[in-house]
N, C-alpha and C positions, 0 to 999 in steps of 0.2 A: 420555289427555288431559294436554297440558302442566300441570306443577303450579302453584298459582296461591299466591302468598303477598298476606299481609294487613299492611298500616303500621299503626302505630299511631300515634298524636299525638306528639309530642316534650313534655315537661312544660315547660312557661314559667314564670319566675322568677316572684318577686313582691317588692313593695317596701312597708315598713311605717314609720310613724311612730314614735319611741322615746318622743316625748312622749304624746301620746293614744292610739295603738296602728291609727290609723287605714291600711286595708290599699288599696294605690295598685297600678295594673297596671304602672305605667312613672314614672320616676325624674324626681322635679319639686323644684327649689331648695327652695322654702316649703310645705309642708303646707297644703292647701285646708278644712282642718278648722279648727287652731290655730293658723295662721299663723306657727308656730316656722320659722325659718329653718337647715336643715343638717340636721334630725332625721329627714329619710327616707334608710333602707340597704335593701339585697338582704337577703332571706333565701330560702330553699330553690330556690338554684339547682342546677344540673344538677352533679353532679362532672363533672371531665374523666377520660374512660376511653379507653383504648387498648386497638386490636384485638390480640388475639393471634394469632401465626403458626396456622396451620390445615392441614389436607391439602391439597395440588396436585393438578391431575386429572389432568396429565401433566409427566414428570420434563422438564428445561430440558435442551437439545440444542445444540452447535456449529449455527452456520448452513448451514454447510455438508452436514451430515448431515439436514435438514429437506426432508423430500419435498416437492417443487416442482408433481409433478405431478395434486397433489389440485387446485392451484389454476389447472387447462390450460380455458381459454375453449372453451366451444360455441357453436356457430353457432345463430343466432336464423332464420336462412331467408331474412333479408333483408339482404343487402349491404351497405346505405347506413347500417343501424342498426348493423353489425358494424362498419363504419370510425368511427363515433362512439364504440363502446364499446372500442376496441381489440381487436379480432376475435371478440368475441361475450360471453356469457355467463358468468360464472366461476361454480362452484358456492359455493353461500354469499353471492351478492353481492347488495346491495340496491339496485334503480336507482330513482330517484323522475323520474319524466316529468312537467313540469308546462309547462301553455299554457293559451290563453286559451278559453274556450268556444267549443266551433265550430270549432276551428282541425285538428280530426281525429286528435286522442289513440286515441279509444277504436276508432276503424276501425282505426289501425295497430297496436296492440296486438292485438286481435282477428287480425287478418292473421298477425302474430308468432306467437299462441298455437295459430292452426293449424298453420305450416308447421313449429314448433320441436317439435310433439306426436308423439310415436313409439310403437311399441311398449315399449320400453324406458324410455322418458321420457315420461311421463304431464303435462300440461298441465290448472292448473284454473285457471277463470278465474270471479273473486267479481266481482258486482257490487251496487254498492248503491245506484246513481241509478236505474237500469232494471229492468223486469221479465225474468224469463228468455227469453219470448217474444218482445221486442223484439231483444233480444241476437238469438236467433235469427234473426229477419227480415233482419239487419244482414250475418250469417254466412250466409246464403243469397245475399243481394246480391253480396258479396263473393267468394263461394266460398271460404269461409271454414270447412269443413266437415270433422272428422276424429273417426275413431271411439273417437281416446286425447285428448281433449279433453273435458274437463268443466266442466259448467258450473252456478254457483249464484247464486240472488239471496239475500243475507244483509245485516243491517245491523247483527247484534248481535257482538262480539268473539270470543265464546266458541264460536257457533255456526262462524263461521271456522275457528276454532282445530280446532273438530271434524271438518268436511268435511277440514282436512289430514292428520288422523290415519285418515279413511277412505279417501282418494284415495292418499295418500303421492306427491306430486305431485314433480318434478324443477323445475317451474317455476307460481311461484305469480304470478298479475296480478291486483292490486286495483285495481278502480278506481269509487270512489277511496278514500283514506285520510281523506280527511275527512266520509266518509259511516258511514263504521262508531263503532260506542260501546262502552265495556265498562259493563255493568251494575252493578259495584263502585263506579264513581265518578258524582259527579255533574254535572251539565253537559248542555249541549244536543251531538248531533255535531258535530265542527267544530275546540270550544274546545280552548285549550290543552292543559289538562289530560289532554282525551282522546284527542286528536291523541298527545300522548306518549306515552300508555299503548299506545296500538293500533299505531305505531311500535315501540317497546319490545318488546312481545309478539309481533308478527312478526319483528323482527330476530332476536330470540331463538330460535325458530323455524327460521327459516332458517341462521342459524349451526349449531344443534344435527344438523338435517339433511341439512345441504349444498344444501338449497333455494335457487336461485336467484329473486328476488322483483322482480316489476316494480311499484310505487306509483305511481298517477297522482296528482297532485296541481293543487290549485284554484291561482287567481292574485289577488290584489288588482287594482283598478281601474290599481293603480299597474303592472301588471307584475310585483310579487314574489310569490315563492310565499308559500300563505296559512298561518296557523298561526305556531308558532314558532321561530324561527331555529335554536331546537335540531335540529329536523327535517332540515335540511340537514346540520348535523354529525355526525346519527346513521348515514345513510343510506352505502354505498361509492361511488355515484353520481349524479351531480343533470344532468338534460339538461333542454334548454328545446327547447320546440315553439314555433317561430315562424311564423309568416305571417299574409298578408291573406288576410283570407275572400271577396273579389273575386275572387282573383287565383289562379292553379293551382300557383302555388311553395309547398312547404313546406321549411322549417329546421329542423335539429336539431342543436344546439350543444351540446357537452359544456362543463357550467360546473365541475364538480368530476369527479373520476374517480382512483380509487384504483388502478387496472388498465391505466391507457393513459395518454396526452397528452390535455388538455384544449382543443387549438386545433383539433381536426378537427371537419367540420362536413358532414350529410350533407344531401342533396337527394333531395325527393320531388315527386312531381306527382298533383294530387287530379284523380278520374277519378270519374265515376257509378259504377265498377265498384268505387272505391275507391282506394287511395293506391300508387303506383309509384315504387319507386327510380329518382332519375335518377344513372346514370355519369358523362355527359356534359350537364350540363345549359345550358351556355351558348347554344344554338339560343335558350332562352326567353327570353333578356335582347336580342336581336337583332331589329331589324324587314328581313324580305328585300324589294329594292327592285331593278326593272330601272335606275336610273339615282339616284345620291346627290341629296340635296335639302339647300339651306342649313339650319345650324340643327342638325347632326348630328353628333355624334363620339364614336369607339369608346375605351375605356378596358380595360383587365387589372386587375378587384380582388383581394384575397386574401380568401376564405371562412376562416378558419384557415391550413392549409397549401394548403389548394385554389384555384389560380388560375383564376376565370372573366371571360367577356369580358363586358363590359356597355356598353350604351350609353345616353347622354345627350342631350337635345334641350334645346334654347332655341327661344323663341320671341319676337321683338320684335315690337309694335306702338305707333303711335302713340295716349298717352293720352288720354283724353277728360274726365279730371280735374283735379285742382290736385295731388292727390298721389299718385303714378305706383303701380301696384299690382308687386309682388313676391308671386309665388305660386311654392311649391315643392311636389313630388311625390315623394317615395323620397329628397330630399335633405335637408340639414339648415339652414334659413333662415337660421342666425346666418353660417354656411359658405358658402353664397349670396352671403349681401351682403358678405362682404369679399370676394370673388371680382369680385364686380362693382365694388367700389370699386380694387380694384387694376388691372381691364382698363381701368378709363376713366382712371385716372392714370398707370398706364406703359402701357399699351396704345394709347393717343390713341382709342379708341372712346368718342362720346358716347353715354352712356346717362340723361341726366335725365330727359326728357319721353318716356319711353318704357316703356309697363306688358311687366314681362318674366314669359317663363313659365319654369321650367324642371322638368325630370320625367327619371323612368327609364323604361326600357322593359322590362315583363315582371312588373311589382310586385316587385323587387329595391331593397332600401334600401343607398345608398350613403352610411358612414361615415366611411370612411377617406379620407387624405389624398391618398391616390395621383391621386384623381379631378377633384383642382382644374384639372390642367392641360386634361383634356377637356374640362370645362365652361366653361374660360374661351376653350377655340376655339371650342364650341358658341355661346358668346354671340357672339364676333367673326364669325363664321361668319352667323349670322342677324344683323348689323347690315350686313354689306356683302352680306346676299344673294347668298354665294359658298359652294356648296355643296365641302365637304373631301373628300378623294380615299376613296372606299371601303373602299382596302385600306390604311389609315393606322390605328393606335394611338396614343394619347395617357399618358402614364404621369407624374407628377410632381407633387410637392407646391409649392403658388403662398404666398410668402410675404409680407407687407404691403410689403416693398420692390422687390417684383417679381421676385427670383429665384427660381429653378424649383429644388427640393429634394431630395436625394435621396430615396427609398424603399425600403421592404424588399423582397427579393426582385425585384429587377428581371431578373435571368436566367431565373424561373420564369416571370415575367408573361410576356417574350419567347418563350420555348420553347410556351407556349400559346397565344401569337398567330402563332406560326410554325405552331404544329402545325394550325391553323384555316385559315389560307391567306392569314394577312398578311405584307406583304412589306416593307413602312415603318414606321417608330415615331421619334415623338419622346420622348428621356427624358430626365436630368438627366445632367451632365456624369459620366464615369468611368462605366458603365452596369455595365463586367465583359465574361466573354465572350458575344458574339451570335452566333445561330444560323446555319449557312452558309445564304447565301443570302437574308438578310435585311438591309435598308439602315436603318439606324439614324443619328440625325442627332439630335447633343448640343444642348441649347439650355440656355443660364446664365441667361435672364431672359425674363419674359414677352414683352417688345418682339421679341427674336429668335427666339421659337416663334413669334409672329405673323406675320412677314417671312419664315419658312423655308416659310409656303402658298401654291403657286402661285395665280396671278392676284390677289394681294394688293402694291399699291403701298408702298414703303419710307414711314416717317414722313416723312422730311425730304422727298423729293420729292414727298409729297401734299401737304405745308403749302406747298412752293412752286407748284405748279401751280393749288393752288388761289388761294393769295395773290395771281398772276398775275391769274388768271381774276377776283376779286373787287375789282381796282384797275380804275376806270373811263378809258377814253382820256382824253387832255389836251384839255380844252374843252369836256368834255361834262359837264354835272352835270344834277339834277331828275328832269327828264321821260323825259330823254334817256340817263340813268346805266345801266350795265349791269345786267339783273335779278342779283339776291343768289343767288350760289352755293347750293347745296344741300351740306348737311352729308355725311360718306361714309357715315353709318348712312342717309340717305335718297337717295345718289347710285346706280344702278344698278351692277351689275358685272357685265359679260358671263362665264359660268360659262365654264370652258375644255373642250374636248372629253374622251370618255370616255378616247381613244387615247391623250390627255396624259396623264390621270390613272392610267394602267396603269403608268406606269413613269416617273413626276415626280421630279426632281431639285431640292433647296434651292435655293435664291437665292446666285448665287456672293456672297460679303461685297463683294467688288470695287465690285461694281456697284450697292450700295447706297449708296455716298458715305459 
């Protein structure tokens, strides 16, 4: 078994009054016994010592002579997890996977344990939260059985190290690090001292044996990894497992990675039979319809380096209360409030007395500013009851002045939209290289974006028509006056036919007046 080291407490300095001899634990300006000032002095301090040079484990080499094959990654058998890890698990690497309860951490890692196990590479799965029988039932459900997968239920660190000595695995999975405790330390499992000791012992064992280790971590109610922050510094890779328990989508984000990039995202879909990786998850975020409906718009968001086509929806109804509701799902409320103000101020869409509901499809959360233009178009589409073309995507950030700003990765987003069959796009100016066969309309502000939508009247012409219709004829007043004109938010707009939407062109600027 691995050698255990016992640390002793460091001697503490003491203080003594030179007048009365009273001993104190800390320095004070006046002695509490004789009330003399400036008589407390330190004695018995630990002398300063320096560490002498000792033997080295291996001689230093030029970096070009170091064998890099030792750190070659080995696939986990789950391509989406390999994508986030940077190709797979490196021997000796320690990975911390954290997520909320019920998100699917144990299910995913049990599947990884079965697929990574082989005759040459054994896998040891240690559970501190469940019994071995409970894990076996889950393995039967997700078909994660292997003759080279070893299972143990332990909560003592010494017992875990003993299993490592007996099995000699190439991969260790510990579920979870907050449930294991060392008998040599005081405190309950999950405390800062226990977490540091358990993580340190497992990291030493992993580095000495060249054994890859996957640690499951708990999170607090704020979404932070539970335990000391030192845990994140000690491990080599930190992954965050995200997802709404009411949705099928699960995302793994790289927070820290010493062996690869930290902007990769792995997408998974939760089934009754387990968790399945999604190589093309865009279909989860779209609604299949025969005909387009008002209040929906498509955009392309970047999750790390991965472009995903997502759909945003908006619904506007007359408010029955003095303060209209503003409800969001999958979108940030402060961002939505800002976009609504810009659409009303610079887009000419009246929203004051309307309840507005905005949401995403498929449980995806859009926090990237590139979805601003799509949200604004969805709101305008719902206000005028005019559906947007089904082959249109909108990409761009909207500023408070109404301008449409550039976002990163426009070419990558357009390439993904073109791959999925979209033929038209509204983008900020200077989008770069455009995929062949795709029509891209550059818009500089929100007003220009709204005017580029087919079936929507220019603002100036709409004001002239509304003003002319709202003025009563000369000589008529009172009961004979013309009825008030409905606002554009209430006026019905006839939807243009599908054949026009299949190959629509933006309105000619000369026709806008």
